[in-house]
C-alpha positions in Angstrom: 144.6 105.0 76.9 144.7 108.8 77.2 144.1 110.4 80.6 140.6 111.5 79.3 139.8 107.9 78.3 141.0 106.6 81.6 138.8 109.1 83.6 135.8 108.3 81.4 136.0 104.7 82.5 136.1 105.4 86.3 132.3 105.5 86.7 129.8 102.7 87.4 128.8 103.0 83.7 132.0 102.9 81.7 131.8 103.8 78.0 134.9 101.8 77.1 137.3 102.9 74.4 136.2 102.2 70.8 139.5 102.7 69.2 141.1 100.0 71.5 138.1 97.6 71.2 137.3 98.0 74.9 133.6 97.5 75.2 131.2 99.6 77.4 130.5 97.9 80.7 128.1 98.5 83.7 129.7 97.6 87.0 126.5 98.1 89.0 124.5 94.9 89.1 122.4 93.7 92.1 121.7 90.2 93.5 120.9 90.5 97.2 118.7 87.4 97.2 118.5 86.6 93.5 119.4 88.5 90.3 117.6 91.8 90.7 116.5 94.9 88.7 119.5 97.3 88.6 121.3 99.4 86.0 123.3 96.4 84.7 120.5 93.8 84.7 117.9 93.8 82.0 114.9 91.5 82.4 112.9 90.8 79.2 109.2 91.6 79.0 108.4 88.1 77.8 110.1 84.9 76.8 113.5 84.0 78.1 115.1 86.0 81.0 111.9 87.4 82.2 112.5 86.3 85.7 115.1 84.9 88.1 114.8 82.7 91.2 113.7 84.9 94.2 115.1 83.6 97.5 114.1 84.9 100.9 115.7 88.1 102.2 119.1 87.7 104.0 117.4 88.3 107.4 115.4 85.2 106.8 118.2 83.1 105.4 120.4 84.2 108.2 117.9 82.9 110.7 118.5 79.4 109.3 122.0 79.3 110.6 122.9 76.9 107.8 126.1 77.8 106.0 125.7 74.9 103.5 122.3 76.3 102.5 123.8 79.8 102.0 126.6 78.5 99.8 124.0 76.5 97.7 121.8 79.6 97.3 124.8 81.7 96.3 125.8 79.1 93.7 122.3 79.2 92.2 122.3 83.0 92.1 125.8 83.1 90.4 124.7 80.5 87.9 121.7 82.5 86.9 123.8 85.6 86.8 126.1 83.9 84.4 123.2 82.8 82.2 121.9 86.4 82.0 125.4 87.6 81.1 125.8 85.2 78.3 122.9 86.8 76.6 124.0 90.4 77.4 121.3 90.9 80.0 123.6 91.4 83.0 127.2 92.2 84.0 129.4 90.0 86.2 130.1 92.4 89.1 127.4 92.3 91.8 127.1 94.8 94.6 126.1 92.3 97.2 126.1 91.3 100.1 125.1 93.9 102.7 126.9 92.7 105.9 126.6 95.7 108.2 125.6 94.4 111.7 121.9 94.9 112.3 122.3 96.5 115.7 119.1 98.5 116.0 115.8 96.9 114.8 114.6 100.3 113.7 117.1 100.5 110.9 115.3 100.5 107.5 117.8 98.2 105.8 118.0 95.4 108.4 116.1 93.0 106.2 119.1 93.0 103.8 121.5 91.7 106.4 121.9 88.2 108.0 121.5 89.7 111.5 123.2 91.5 114.4 125.9 89.0 115.5 129.4 89.6 114.0 130.4 86.0 114.4 127.3 84.8 112.6 127.7 87.5 109.9 131.3 86.4 109.3 130.4 82.8 108.8 127.4 83.6 106.7 129.3 85.9 104.3 132.2 83.5 104.0 129.8 80.8 102.6 128.0 83.3 100.5 131.1 84.7 98.8 132.5 81.2 98.1 129.2 80.3 96.4 128.9 83.6 94.4 132.5 83.6 93.3 133.0 79.9 92.8 135.5 79.2 95.6 138.3 81.0 97.3 140.6 81.5 94.3 139.2 79.9 91.2 140.9 80.3 87.8 137.7 82.0 86.6 135.3 83.5 89.1 131.6 82.9 88.6 130.8 86.6 89.5 132.6 89.2 91.6 130.9 89.9 94.9 131.0 93.2 96.8 131.0 93.5 100.5 129.1 96.6 101.6 129.0 99.1 103.3 132.4 99.6 104.8 132.1 100.7 107.5 129.9 101.9 110.4 126.8 102.3 108.2 123.4 101.5 110.0 121.2 104.5 109.7 119.0 106.0 106.9 117.1 108.9 108.3 116.8 109.7 112.0 115.6 112.9 113.6 116.8 115.1 110.7 120.1 113.2 110.2 120.4 111.6 106.7 122.7 108.8 105.8 124.4 111.1 103.3 125.7 113.4 106.0 126.0 111.8 109.4 129.2 111.0 111.2 129.5 107.6 112.9 131.5 108.0 116.1 132.8 104.5 116.9 135.6 103.7 119.3 138.4 101.4 118.3 137.2 98.5 120.4 133.7 98.5 119.0 135.1 98.8 115.4 137.4 95.8 115.9 134.9 93.6 117.9 131.6 94.5 116.3 131.6 96.5 113.1 134.5 95.0 111.2 134.7 91.2 111.7 132.3 90.5 108.8 134.3 92.7 106.5 137.5 91.0 107.7 135.9 87.7 106.8 135.3 89.1 103.3 138.8 90.3 102.7 141.0 87.9 104.6 139.1 84.7 104.7 136.9 84.8 101.6 139.0 86.7 99.0 136.1 88.8 97.9 136.6 90.7 94.7 135.2 94.1 95.7 134.3 96.4 98.6 131.9 99.3 98.8 132.6 102.3 101.0 129.7 104.2 102.5 127.7 107.5 102.6 128.5 108.3 106.2 131.7 109.5 107.8 133.5 107.4 110.3 135.0 109.4 113.1 135.1 112.6 111.1 136.2 111.3 107.7 134.0 110.2 104.8 134.8 106.5 104.4 135.3 106.8 100.6 138.0 109.4 101.3 139.6 107.5 104.2 143.1 106.1 103.4 143.3 104.6 106.9 140.1 102.5 106.3 140.6 101.6 102.6 144.4 101.2 102.6 145.8 100.7 106.1 143.0 98.4 107.4 141.5 96.8 104.3 144.5 96.4 102.0 147.5 96.3 104.2 146.3 94.9 107.6 143.9 92.3 106.0 146.2 91.5 103.0 143.6 92.4 100.4 146.2 93.4 97.8 145.6 91.4 94.7 145.5 93.6 91.5 142.0 92.5 90.7 140.4 93.6 94.0 138.8 97.0 93.9 136.6 99.4 95.9 133.5 101.2 94.6 131.8 104.1 96.3 128.2 103.9 97.2 126.1 105.8 94.7 126.9 109.5 94.8 128.9 109.1 98.0 132.0 110.7 96.3 129.8 113.8 95.7 128.8 113.7 99.4 132.4 114.2 100.4 132.1 117.7 99.1 128.4 118.2 100.2 126.8 117.6 102.6 129.9 116.4 104.5 131.8 119.5 103.5 135.1 117.6 104.0 136.8 119.4 101.1 136.7 123.0 99.8 136.1 122.0 96.2 134.5 119.3 94.1 137.8 118.5 92.5 139.4 118.0 95.9 136.5 115.6 96.8 137.0 113.5 93.7 140.8 113.4 94.2 140.5 112.6 97.9 138.4 109.5 97.1 140.7 108.3 94.3 143.8 108.9 96.4 142.2 107.1 99.4 141.7 103.9 97.3 138.1 104.3 95.9 138.6 102.9 92.4 135.1 103.1 91.0 132.6 106.0 91.4 129.0 104.9 91.5 127.8 107.9 89.6 129.5 110.5 87.4 131.4 112.6 89.9 134.8 111.2 88.9 134.0 111.7 85.2 132.9 115.3 85.8 135.6 116.5 88.2 138.7 114.4 87.9 139.8 116.2 84.7 140.1 119.5 86.5 141.6 117.8 89.5 144.3 116.3 87.3 145.0 119.7 85.8 145.4 121.0 89.4 147.8 118.3 90.3 145.6 116.8 92.9 146.4 113.2 91.9 149.0 111.3 89.9 148.2 109.5 86.7 149.7 106.4 88.3 146.9 106.4 90.9 144.4 106.5 88.1 146.1 103.7 86.4 146.1 101.6 89.5 142.3 102.0 89.9 141.7 101.0 86.3 144.1 98.0 86.5 142.1 96.8 89.5 138.8 97.1 87.7 139.8 95.5 84.5 141.9 92.8 86.1 138.8 91.6 87.8 137.1 91.2 84.4 140.1 89.2 83.2 139.6 86.9 86.2 136.0 86.5 85.2 137.0 85.5 81.6 135.0 88.4 80.3 137.4 89.0 77.4 137.8 85.3 76.6 135.9 83.1 74.2 133.6 80.2 74.5 136.1 78.0 76.3 135.6 79.8 79.5 133.5 77.9 82.1 129.9 79.0 82.4 129.6 80.2 78.7 127.2 77.4 77.9 124.6 78.5 80.6 121.3 79.8 79.2 117.7 80.4 80.4 117.2 76.7 81.0 119.6 77.1 83.9 117.4 79.7 85.5 114.8 78.7 88.2 115.5 75.0 87.7 113.7 72.4 89.9 116.7 72.5 92.2 116.5 76.3 92.5 112.8 76.1 93.2 113.3 73.5 95.9 116.2 75.5 97.4 114.1 78.7 97.6 111.4 76.7 99.4 113.9 75.1 101.7 115.5 78.5 102.5 112.1 79.8 103.5 111.3 76.8 105.7 114.7 76.9 107.4 114.4 80.6 108.1 110.8 80.8 109.5 111.0 81.0 113.2 108.5 79.6 115.7 108.0 82.2 118.4 105.1 80.6 120.3 103.3 77.3 120.2 100.8 76.4 123.0 100.4 72.9 121.6 98.3 73.9 118.6 100.9 73.1 115.9 101.2 71.0 113.9 97.5 71.5 113.0 95.5 68.9 111.1 93.4 70.8 108.5 91.0 69.0 106.2 88.5 69.8 103.5 85.7 69.9 106.0 87.3 72.9 107.8 87.3 76.7 107.1 90.3 78.9 107.5 89.8 82.7 107.9 93.0 84.1 106.4 93.1 87.8 107.4 95.6 90.7 107.5 97.6 92.8 105.1 99.9 89.9 104.1 97.1 87.4 103.5 97.2 87.8 99.7 100.9 88.9 99.6 102.8 88.6 96.3 105.7 91.0 95.8 105.6 91.9 99.5 107.3 88.5 100.1 110.4 89.6 98.2 111.2 92.8 100.0 113.7 95.1 98.3 116.5 94.6 95.8 114.3 92.2 93.9 113.6 91.2 90.3 110.6 89.6 88.6 110.0 86.1 90.2 108.8 83.0 88.3 105.9 82.8 90.7 105.0 84.2 94.1 103.2 81.7 96.3 101.8 83.8 99.2 99.8 82.8 102.3 96.6 82.4 100.3 98.3 79.9 98.0 99.7 78.0 100.9 96.3 77.9 102.7 94.6 76.6 99.5 97.0 73.7 99.4 95.6 72.4 102.6 92.3 71.6 100.9 90.3 73.6 103.4 87.7 76.3 102.5 89.7 79.5 102.7 88.1 82.9 103.4 90.5 85.7 102.6 90.4 89.4 103.6 93.5 91.5 103.0 92.9 94.0 105.8 93.6 95.9 108.0 96.6 97.5 106.2 99.7 98.2 108.1 99.0 102.0 108.3 95.2 101.6 108.6 92.6 103.3 110.6 93.3 102.8 114.3 89.8 101.5 115.0 88.2 98.2 114.4 84.9 99.5 113.3 85.5 99.5 109.5 85.9 95.7 108.8 82.6 93.8 109.2 84.0 91.2 106.8 86.8 90.3 109.3 84.2 89.6 112.0 82.0 87.7 109.6 84.8 85.5 108.4 86.0 84.9 112.0 82.5 83.7 112.9 82.5 81.2 110.0 86.0 79.9 110.6 87.3 76.8 112.4 90.8 78.3 112.4 91.9 82.0 112.3 95.2 82.8 110.7 96.3 86.5 110.8 99.1 87.4 108.4 100.4 90.8 109.0 103.3 92.9 110.3 105.2 95.5 108.4 106.6 95.8 104.8 108.6 98.3 102.8 105.9 101.0 103.3 107.1 101.1 106.9 110.8 100.4 106.8 113.3 100.2 103.9 116.4 101.8 102.4 116.1 105.5 103.1 113.4 105.1 105.8 114.1 104.1 109.4 111.4 103.5 112.0 111.1 105.4 115.3 109.5 102.4 117.1 109.2 98.6 116.7 105.5 98.7 117.3 102.9 96.9 115.1 101.5 99.6 112.9 98.0 100.9 112.3 95.1 99.0 113.9 96.7 95.5 113.6 97.2 94.7 117.3 93.6 95.9 118.1 92.2 93.6 115.4 94.3 90.7 116.5 93.2 91.1 120.1 89.6 91.2 119.1 90.0 88.1 116.9 91.5 86.2 119.8 88.4 86.8 121.8 86.5 84.4 119.5 88.2 81.6 121.3 89.0 79.7 118.2 92.4 78.2 117.3 94.4 81.2 116.2 97.8 81.6 114.5 99.6 84.8 113.8 102.1 85.0 111.0 104.3 88.0 111.7 105.8 89.1 108.4 108.3 91.7 107.4 111.0 93.0 109.7 111.2 92.9 113.5 108.3 94.2 115.7 107.4 93.9 119.3 105.3 90.8 119.7 104.9 91.0 123.5 101.1 91.4 123.4 100.6 88.4 121.1 103.0 86.2 123.0 101.2 87.0 126.3 97.7 86.5 124.9 96.5 83.0 126.0 93.9 83.0 123.2 96.6 83.1 120.5 98.0 79.7 120.3 100.9 80.1 117.8 103.1 82.8 116.5 105.5 82.4 113.5 107.9 85.0 112.1 108.2 84.7 108.3 110.1 87.9 107.4 110.3 88.3 103.6 110.3 84.6 102.6 110.7 84.8 98.8 108.9 83.1 96.0 107.6 80.1 97.9 107.1 81.7 101.3 103.4 81.2 101.7 103.6 77.5 100.9 106.5 77.2 103.4 104.5 78.8 106.1 101.4 76.6 105.7 103.5 73.5 105.4 104.9 74.4 108.8 101.5 75.0 110.2 100.3 71.6 109.0 103.4 69.7 110.0 104.7 68.7 106.6 108.0 70.4 107.6 109.4 71.8 110.8 110.4 75.5 111.4 114.1 75.8 111.7 114.8 79.5 112.4 
């Protein structure tokens, strides 16, 4: 390969080299809790490969504290990813998991992580990677997993500070004891195939341009030195080295600094645009470029990407997507992650066809809300209203108040009418991606809009009342202390069968395990 051809293949979308028979390849595929929409994943509009199994978000699966479950989920995800790849609908490199510790509940991306405890994260990610990759060191990996975001990343937008520009000041003890154990588990204990560096700086140096972080710690100290193990930048974070971090004087210096530090793949086009001039200026050696490409393409060799039909997993097809086993596992993951926060003797509740349930709140008729982010089309989305209907009761549904609604209770006469008619009141609310997600932190952990006011007034009816707190973490103190609210369940983002799981818990068919 010429230097130009080499540089052309350093981006997340590599054009290949026609004259050598090297095909184009997209390195960026997503599968946080199931094969997901992303540059490398192409769902069909109809027919085969129009969906993939949609498991709960990691914050829910992490609440299960069940490593065997996590490995099983990962095996299903990697099986489905292989099936998609066999029909040219996905790559084999997946930029998951997110294992930054969820230290502050206001962080917008906390739902993507298994939680805040570094020991728990380390155990979770070990099981996940073994399931995704097919073991510690298989002859052929199922897929390549990517541990992100290394390191010190846990803020999106806070008081004018954006994730692209902020500097995380973390002392050595906190780094070693809190921020790095999950990543050490990835590299040393799980043999993960890839890492992703971050947008932020760590103690004054952008992580994608930090040789101490990417070479001294990751590769040398943790022994992550196999030729097929590579580092990608987060998307456009190589550009951020130049601006807004202003760590280098020129764009060429920024691109070279990342490559020299050990960032092998640029999510974006900054390498492709600026490494040619950087090479002419002598800012990096061709051998460094060669090393990056060897790492990338060696990983494809270990996936059997260039081999024929004899490679394991080549026979997988759409019949291996959302199998009965996968469906049961998605349901089980939701059940095990749902957490009982309060029960004053109401649950399990016997509900029959002669009873009426008032199902109220912004999550009452949830569909895609249950998936959260980094999702793809699901085969079905059984929300709370579906679960309620399975009880056989008469169900009155009103999908209000919204999370950001009017802060009065005067606009919802239907709510009070349904509450009057009901034998049981179930309020399904909380927050969703409108309130907190990637790029959007919260300033408080309060319930939003008029929800607490409505919940408080509903409790005054004196009827059996259950609150399903959905989405990410909020302050449930008022609900927990209200004697007229008998039960409180946290459901998070419970995936394709989350509503059924919630009502099966309410009626005692299964027990909450989170």
